N, C-alpha and C positions, 0 to 999 in steps of 0.2 A: 571503492574497489581495490582489493589487494594488488601491488604492483607485479606480483609474481603471476597472476592470473589474467585471463581477458575479460572476467567478470563472473559474478555468481548466478547460475541459472537454475530455475526449478521447472522441470519438466513434469506436465501433468497429463497422464494418459492412462486409460483402464486396462490397455493392453501390454502386459509384461514384456513381449518382444519388442514393441516400439520403444517402451521406456529404456530397454537395455541397450537397442541399437543408437538411439539418440544420445545416451549416455556416453557410450564409447566414442561417437563421432565428435562430440563436443569436447570431451577430455582431449582427444588428440589436437585439438585447436586451443588447448590450454585453458578451457573454462572450468570452473569449479561447480560440479554438477550435483544436484539433489533431485530425487524423484517423488512423486505423490500419485498414487492409484486412482484418485478421483478428486471431485471438487472439494468435498468436506474436509479431507485431509489436507489439500493445499491451502484452504483458508486457515487451517489450525497452524500450519507451518509459516505461512505469511503473517500471522499474528504475532508470532514468537520469534521469527528470524528475519534477516535481511537478505533480500535478493535483488539483483541488479536488472533482471528480466525473467519474464515467466513465459514458457512456451505451453500453449494451453490447448487440448484437444477439444473440439466442440462436441462430438458424438460420445458421451458418456452416460452410464446408467444413474439413476438417483439424481445427482446435481450435475447437469451438463456444463460444458463450457460457457455458455451464454449466461446462464443464471449464476455461475461462479464469478464471471467477470462483473456482473451487475453487483453482486453482494461485495465484491472487492471495492468497486468504486463508491458504493452507497456508504461504506465505512470510512471513506477518505483516503484509501490507499491508491497511491499514483504509480505504482511500480509499472514499467513498460510491460505490455502484453501482446505476444504474437499468438494469433488464433491459427490451430492447425485444423483442417477438415477435409473429408473426402468429398465434399460438395465443391462445386465450382460455378454455380449460378450467381449472376449478379446480385440478385435479390438476398441471397445467402451472406455475400460479403457485406452488403449494407446493413443486414440485420446485426451481423458480428460486430461491425465498427460501431453500431448505434449502442450496443451493449456495454462499450467502453473500451474496446480493444484498440490498440494503436496501429496494428498491421495485420495482414490476412494471408495465409499461404495455403492453396490447396494441394491435397495429397493426390498422386505422388509427385514430389518435389526433388530437385536436384540439391545435394547437400551445399553445394558452393552458393547457391541462392539463399538457402537458409542461413548460412555464415553472413552472406552480404547483409541480409535483413536484420540480423541481431546487431551487426556493426552499426548500421544505420540507427536503430532504435537507441543504442548506447550513446551514440553521438548526439542524437536529438535531446536525450534526456540527461545529458552530461551534468548540467547544473543540479537537476534533482539526484542523479546518482552520487554526486559529490557529497551530497548530505548536509549541506550547510544552509540553515534558513533563519533569517531575521524578522523580528518584529520589534520596531523600536529598539530598545536596550536589551532585548531578550534575543538569545542565539540558541538555536536548537541544532545539535549535531546528531544526525541520524545514525552515523556510522558507530559512534560510541556511546549513543543514547544518553548524551550529556546536555543538561540545559544550564546555560549562564545568564545571569542577569546583572548588567552593569559591571561586568567582569568577574562576578562571584558566582560559582557553582551552586546550583540549588540541589539539595538532598531530597530527591523525589522517589517515591515508590514506583515500581515497573507500571503500574496502572496509571498513576499521576503523570509519568512521562508520555505514556500512550495517548492520554487526553491532550496534552500540550502539544504533541507532534500533530495530532489529527486536526486540532483547531488552527494552528500555525501554519501548516500547509493549506489550509483553507480559509487563510486570513481575510477578513472582511465579508466572509460568506456565513450566513446563518446555518449552523448545523443542528438538525432536529435531534430531539432527545433520543429518538429510537435509534438513529444512526449513531449517536454517541455510545449508547449502550451496547450496540452491536460492536462497534469498532474497539471498545475498550474491554468489554467482557465477554465477547464472543457472541455467535449467531443466537445461541440457546439461553442468553441472559433473561433473568426476570427482575432486574433491578428496578426498585420503585421510584418514582419522581422524587420522594423525599430523601430516599438514600443518595440519588444522584446529586441533589442540591447540597447535602452535608459533605458529600465527596468534593465537590467543587468549592465548597466554602473552606475546607482544610487546605486544599490546593492554593487557593487566593491567599491564605495567610501567609504560606511559605513564599509565594511571589512577590508579596508586598510587604515582607517583614521589615525592610528597611525604608519604608515610607514612599516606595515607588508607585506610580499611578496604576490603577486597573488595567489590565489588558484582556482579561475575559470576562465578558459582559453578559448579563441575562437578557434574553429576549422572551419576555413572558408569554407563556401559553405555546411556545415553540421550542426553543432550545438556548444555545449559546453561540456567541460570536467572538473571535479574537481580533481586536483592533486596537489602534493607538489612541483614537478619539471616538467618544460615544455621546450621543446626544442624551441628556437627562431631562 
C-alpha cells in the first residue's frame, strides 16, 4: 500500500452514477480508486493489477457480483471483497458471504459506515496486503511481483510469476488444473494439459537451478501443490 494513500480500491458497479459517486467519496478519503463497469472487466483488471480491496455490487448484468467473487476465489485471489447490494434479507447476506466475500453492506448505506468497513477489511488483511509470502527459502513479494529463492531473484515471465503467487498463497492446498489455467491465463483460456505440464517444467528448472529442493509438486490427475515436503 502506498504510504501516500489509504489503499488502492477497485469499485465494480454497472451504474455510472454509482461508480462516479463512490470514486469521488473515496478519493476524498485519500483512496486510490479505479472502476470497472462489470464482473468481466473487474476480473481482467484484478488479473493484471494489484488492489488492496474490492467494492463489488451484486446486481449486475452478464456476470453478477456473486459469480465474479466465486471466479476470483477459484483462481486463488484473496483480495478483500466488500459486497454492495440493494437486498437486505439475511439469506442474501449468507449467499454473498458464501461466494467468498469478506463483508456485506446493503444499500442505501452511510458513507461513514462504508469507510469503517473498508478500514476494518484492510486491518484484517494487513498481512496479505503487505504482500510478502514465504515458502521455505522462497519469498514472493506481491507488490513488486518479485520472487527470490535463497536470497537470489528469479527472472520469471509474468505468467510464471502468476503461477508461483497463486500456488504459494494456497500453500499445502492442491490447486486443480482448471483453476490454475483460469488464474494464470484468464477465464477464457484453452491451455491443454500437456502445455501446462511443459510450462510448469520450465518454471521448475528456474526455481531449482542451484540444486534447491522442489517446491511445486504434481498431484497426478488433479493439479499442483506448493509445499516444502511432499511424499514420494
